[in-house]
N, C-alpha and C positions, 0 to 999 in steps of 0.2 A: 702497475697502473691500471692495467682492463679488468683483473679480479676487483680492485676496490671499487673505482667505477659502476662494476655490477653488482657489488653488496648495499652502496652510495646509494643507488637507483632501484634496486628489489627495498631496503629500508623507507627512502622515504613514501614508496604502492605502499609500502603496507601500512605505515604511518596515516596518511592518506587513509587508506579507507579505514585504516579502525576511528580515525578520527570523524568520519564522516558518517559513520552509520548513526551512532547513539544521536547526532542531530537530526537523521531523517526518521527514525524510529521516535522520536520527541517530539518533531513538528506533524507526524504521520496523527500520534494519538492526539494530539490536539486539535488539528482539523478534523476527524471522526468526532473528538467533545463534541467539536462542535458545529459538526453539520449533521452530524449520522446519528449519537448518542437517544438524539429525542425518542427517536422510532424505536433502533434496531438496541436502546438499551446500553450501559455501560459497562455490562456483564457477555457484552454480541449475545444474550440471549431471545432478545426481542419481546415480540407483546402474541399469546399465542392468539392465535387464528383472526390475526390484525396485521403485526411485522415479521417477519421471518427472520427467526435465529440465523445470525450471522457463524455463532462457532457451531465449526462443526456442518453447514455448511455443504452440499455438494459443487455449489458453483463457486462459491471463495472456495474450497480444496482446489474444483479444477484449473482452469486453464486460466494467467493473471492476463490474460485479453477477454475474459468472458466476463471476468469483475469491471475490468475495465467499458468494455460495451454497454454495459448495466447504469453504469456511471452518465456513459456519454449521451444516448439515447432511452432510458429511464426505464422503467417496467411497473406494469401495474399502478400502484397510487405515491410510488419512488417517483420523483423527479427528476430529470436530468440536471445533469450537475458540469452540461458541457459552456456556458457564462458565468458559472460560478467559483469553480476551480480550473486553475489552466494542469496541463498535461505533469509539472513538474508538480504538484499540490496532487492532484491524483495517484501517482506512480506515490507516493508517500505516503497516504490515505489507503489506497490499497492492498504497500509490503505492512501495514501498519495491521489491514484486519486479517490481510493472509497468516499472520505468525503471531496472533494473538491469540489470549486465550489456549484452547485445545488443536488451535489449528497451525500447519508448516505447510511455504509454498516460498517458490519461487521467485524470488523478486521480477519487477518489473521495470524499466525501464517510461522515464518522460516520454524520453523519443519513438520508443514501441506505441505508447500510446498515440504520438501523434501521426504514424504509421495507419492504425484505426478511422 
């Protein structure tokens, strides 16, 4: 019985993770399109000398916390999204941007953003 229970728990956890991933990705992409693409462009390449590219961007490739701080505080022409997006929404858009185009980054959670 113990082995069966472990298998069922493992299967449940894997199923939950697999089911949650596409929703987060789709939500993050939608949030990006609604809040970021106007400046950073749908392809993440930005506008030369005006809005920085996010595709291949050092900050985006670095720490998820650094990207979160940019969203929370703002930078240059970029406004703060503190009142516009909650922590879960910020995590979704950050995880999307950090893994869209040529980017590959570790995920960040809403709890990590709350801690900032």
